[in-house]
C-alpha positions in Angstrom: 3.9 6.2 -19.7 0.7 5.9 -17.3 -0.7 3.3 -15.5 -3.0 2.3 -17.7 -1.0 2.5 -20.3 1.4 0.1 -19.0 -1.3 -2.2 -17.5 -2.5 -2.5 -21.8 1.1 -2.8 -22.7 1.8 -6.1 -20.4 1.7 -8.6 -22.6 4.0 -12.0 -23.5 5.2 -9.8 -27.1 6.2 -7.0 -25.1 10.2 -6.1 -25.2 12.1 -3.2 -23.7 13.6 -1.4 -20.5 11.1 0.2 -18.2 11.2 1.9 -15.1 9.0 2.0 -12.1 9.0 5.0 -9.8 6.5 6.8 -7.5 5.1 6.8 -3.7 2.7 4.0 -4.4 4.3 0.8 -3.7 0.9 -1.5 -3.6 0.8 -0.7 -7.1 4.5 -0.9 -7.9 4.4 -4.5 -6.7 1.2 -5.8 -8.5 2.7 -4.5 -11.7 5.6 -6.2 -10.9 4.6 -9.3 -10.2 2.1 -9.2 -13.3 5.1 -8.9 -15.4 6.2 -11.7 -14.1 3.3 -13.4 -14.4 3.4 -12.2 -18.6 6.4 -13.2 -19.3 7.4 -16.3 -17.3 4.9 -18.6 -18.0 6.7 -21.5 -17.4 8.3 -22.3 -13.9 10.5 -25.3 -14.9 11.9 -22.3 -17.0 11.6 -19.6 -15.0 14.8 -19.6 -13.0 17.2 -19.7 -16.2 14.9 -16.7 -17.8 14.6 -14.6 -14.6 17.6 -12.2 -13.2 17.5 -10.0 -10.2 20.5 -7.8 -9.6 21.6 -4.7 -8.1 24.9 -4.1 -10.2 24.5 -1.7 -13.2 28.1 -3.2 -14.7 26.1 -7.1 -14.7 23.6 -5.5 -16.8 25.0 -5.4 -20.4 26.2 -9.5 -19.5 22.3 -10.0 -18.8 21.0 -8.4 -21.6 23.1 -10.6 -23.9 21.9 -13.9 -22.3 19.8 -15.1 -24.6 16.4 -16.7 -23.4 16.3 -20.6 -22.9 13.1 -22.3 -24.3 11.3 -19.1 -23.9 10.7 -16.3 -26.4 11.9 -13.8 -23.5 13.7 -13.2 -20.4 13.0 -10.9 -17.2 15.9 -8.8 -15.9 14.7 -6.8 -12.5 17.2 -3.8 -11.2 17.5 -2.2 -8.3 19.1 -0.3 -5.4 20.1 1.8 -8.2 20.3 5.9 -7.1 19.9 7.2 -10.5 20.7 10.8 -8.9 24.6 9.5 -8.1 25.2 7.9 -12.2 26.9 10.3 -14.0 25.8 11.9 -17.7 28.5 9.2 -19.4 26.7 6.3 -16.9 23.2 7.5 -18.6 24.0 7.8 -21.8 25.5 4.1 -21.6 22.4 2.9 -20.3 20.1 4.5 -22.6 22.0 3.3 -25.5 22.1 -0.4 -24.0 18.3 0.0 -23.7 18.2 -0.6 -27.5 19.3 -3.9 -27.2 16.7 -5.1 -25.5 15.2 -7.4 -28.1 14.7 -10.7 -26.2 14.3 -9.4 -22.9 12.5 -6.9 -20.9 14.5 -4.9 -18.1 12.6 -3.3 -15.2 14.4 -0.8 -13.1 12.3 -1.2 -9.6 13.3 2.5 -8.0 11.9 4.0 -4.2 11.2 7.3 -4.3 14.6 8.2 -3.0 16.2 6.4 -5.8 14.8 8.7 -8.4 13.5 11.4 -9.4 11.5 12.7 -12.2 12.0 16.7 -11.9 8.8 18.5 -13.2 6.9 18.8 -16.8 9.2 22.2 -17.4 12.3 21.1 -16.1 12.9 16.9 -15.9 15.9 15.7 -14.1 19.0 14.7 -15.9 17.9 10.8 -15.7 14.5 11.2 -16.7 15.4 13.2 -20.3 18.6 10.8 -20.9 16.5 7.5 -20.2 13.1 8.0 -21.9 15.2 8.1 -24.8 14.8 4.4 -25.0 13.2 3.5 -22.0 9.4 3.5 -20.7 9.5 5.4 -17.7 6.4 4.9 -15.4 5.4 7.0 -12.6 3.0 5.4 -9.6 1.7 8.5 -7.5 -0.4 8.3 -4.8 -4.3 7.6 -5.5 -6.5 10.2 -5.1 -9.3 9.5 -2.4 -11.4 9.8 -4.8 -9.7 7.0 -7.1 -9.2 4.8 -3.7 -12.8 4.5 -2.5 -13.7 3.6 -6.1 -10.5 0.1 -6.1 -11.4 0.0 -2.2 -15.2 -0.5 -2.9 -14.0 -3.0 -5.5 -11.4 -4.8 -3.1 -14.2 -5.8 -1.0 -16.2 -7.1 -3.4 -13.6 -9.6 -4.4 -13.1 -10.2 -0.6 -17.1 -11.1 -0.8 -18.6 -8.2 1.0 -19.9 -5.2 0.5 -19.4 -1.2 1.4 -20.9 1.7 0.4 -18.5 5.0 -1.3 -19.8 6.4 1.6 -17.8 4.4 4.1 -15.3 3.3 2.0 -14.8 6.9 2.3 -14.7 7.0 6.3 -12.5 4.1 6.1 -9.5 5.9 4.2 -10.2 8.8 6.2 -9.6 6.6 9.5 -6.4 4.5 8.3 -5.1 6.7 5.1 -4.3 6.1 2.2 -1.3 3.7 2.0 -2.9 0.8 -0.5 -1.1 -2.1 1.5 -2.7 -0.7 5.3 -6.0 -0.8 2.8 -5.9 -4.1 1.5 -4.8 -5.5 4.7 -7.9 -3.3 6.9 -10.1 -4.1 3.8 -9.3 -8.1 4.4 -9.9 -8.0 8.3 -13.2 -5.9 7.9 -14.4 -8.7 5.4 -13.3 -12.1 7.6 -14.6 -10.2 10.1 -18.3 -9.6 8.9 -18.4 -13.0 7.4 -18.0 -14.8 10.3 -20.7 -12.7 11.7 -23.1 -14.1 9.2 -23.0 -10.7 7.4 -21.6 -9.2 4.0 -22.5 -6.0 4.5 -19.8 -3.4 5.9 -21.1 -0.8 8.2 -19.7 2.0 10.5 -19.8 0.0 13.2 -17.5 -2.5 12.2 -15.0 0.0 10.9 -15.1 1.4 14.2 -14.5 -1.4 15.8 -11.9 -3.6 13.4 -10.2 -0.7 12.1 -6.9 0.7 14.0 -6.6 4.2 13.0 -3.0 4.4 11.9 -0.8 6.8 9.1 1.3 5.6 5.7 3.6 2.2 6.9 3.4 3.2 10.4 5.9 5.8 9.6 4.1 8.5 11.9 3.7 5.9 15.0 7.4 5.3 14.6 8.2 9.5 14.9 5.7 9.6 17.7 6.9 7.2 19.6 10.7 8.6 19.0 9.7 12.4 19.7 7.1 12.2 22.3 10.8 10.4 24.7 8.7 7.1 24.3 12.3 5.1 24.1 11.1 1.4 24.6 8.4 1.9 22.2 10.8 3.5 19.5 13.2 0.9 19.8 10.7 -1.9 19.5 9.1 -0.4 16.0 13.2 0.3 15.0 13.6 -3.5 15.7 10.6 -4.5 13.5 12.2 -2.5 10.6 15.7 -4.0 11.1 13.6 -7.3 11.0 12.0 -6.3 7.7 15.6 -5.7 6.5 14.9 -2.0 5.8 18.0 -0.1 4.8 19.6 2.4 7.0 18.9 5.1 4.0 15.4 4.1 4.1 14.4 4.2 7.7 16.3 7.7 8.1 14.1 8.5 5.0 10.7 7.4 6.7 12.0 9.6 9.8 12.8 12.9 8.1 9.7 12.8 6.1 7.7 13.1 9.0 9.6 15.3 10.5 9.2 17.4 8.1 5.5 17.1 7.4 5.1 17.9 11.2 7.1 21.0 11.2 4.7 22.0 7.9 1.8 21.5 9.5 2.7 23.3 12.9 3.5 26.4 10.6 0.2 25.9 8.9 -1.7 25.9 12.1 0.0 29.0 13.7 -0.9 30.5 10.8 -4.7 30.1 11.7 -5.2 27.6 8.7 -8.3 24.7 8.8 -7.3 20.8 9.2 -9.0 20.8 5.5 -7.1 24.1 4.2 -3.9 22.3 5.3 -4.6 19.1 4.0 -5.3 20.3 0.4 -2.3 22.5 0.6 -0.2 19.3 1.8 -1.8 17.0 -0.5 -2.6 15.3 2.5 -5.6 13.2 4.2 -7.6 15.4 6.4 -7.9 12.5 9.2 -3.8 12.7 9.3 -3.7 16.1 9.2 -5.8 15.9 12.6 -3.8 13.3 14.1 -0.5 15.0 13.7 -2.2 18.2 14.9 -2.7 16.2 18.1 1.0 14.8 18.4 1.9 18.7 18.0 0.4 19.8 21.1 3.0 21.1 23.6 5.6 21.4 20.8 7.5 23.9 19.7 8.3 25.4 16.2 12.0 25.7 17.3 12.3 21.7 18.7 10.8 20.3 15.5 13.1 22.5 12.8 15.5 21.5 15.5 15.0 17.7 14.9 14.5 18.2 11.2 18.6 19.6 11.4 19.3 16.3 13.8 17.7 14.6 10.7 20.0 16.1 8.5 23.4 15.9 9.3 22.6 12.1 10.1 21.4 11.6 6.7 25.2 13.4 6.3 26.9 10.6 8.9 25.6 7.7 6.9 26.6 8.9 3.1 29.9 9.5 4.7 31.0 7.6 7.3 32.0 4.2 7.9 30.7 3.6 11.1 27.6 1.2 11.6 24.6 3.1 10.1 22.4 1.3 12.9 23.9 2.9 15.2 23.8 6.3 13.7 20.2 5.8 13.6 19.9 4.9 17.3 21.9 7.8 18.3 19.7 9.7 16.2 16.2 8.1 18.0 17.8 9.1 21.4 18.6 12.5 20.3 15.3 13.2 18.5 13.7 11.7 22.5 15.8 14.7 24.2 14.8 17.4 21.5 11.4 19.0 22.9 
């Protein structure tokens, strides 16, 4: 099921199981909110008809619970790593979904929790769950789609930005829709405070701070530059937001892996535009990564990737405080010049 098809399917009469996966967190959150608003219309009864669980063992009882003074219950399930579920569990889940006559079950997954595989070779979870569950992918949006969305977002904020300037904004701060929404709000507020409604290039250069997806690049760059004070400040901010250790490590590993790729392609003589096309990234982001890579050898980057891999194994197999393992990784990466 595509996002467009999901948009049409969200009605008070909808029932069954849905699984959200993919990289675009902004859209996943917005459609989760739309589901809640559509199904839980009575605020007084909402606490009785809305469940949020993190254990599959609790799901059968929730599905069997009848709605209270309503037609439907919403059951949200999070923190399930589908790659760890065996065949019997997947089959039991698929059978369970056929009993969702009085409820909607929403599995909300993060990028590392569910893999669909490929169209030619879908994952075991994808094949089994798709039999009785609507699986919706939320992929990263293309620059063209984002520019169109950004233009509408400016309009909603009472301002106007041309398609060209929307692309300039995307080039400057990346493709994360949460980031873009915040920057659009900042730009609109700035323009309206000056008595203007049209966004200009000068406003973008004045107001918008260049940065990449979710601050992950800034975090890793601080670590690998040996800027321990800033690295631990950003690490503390992530802990304060209650990000799980595995999520923090995933962000670090993803950026380190991208840096290795950019280094290999750069040394092969490819242009930023060509690298961006190969990696399906924003060209401005590639240029920032290339600047960060100056003075760093491919061997040191590969060593950093190895450290991330070793830490991942330790996180999954040791009882030691997982945040301490990440602190050690930050120090080791800072020394791996």
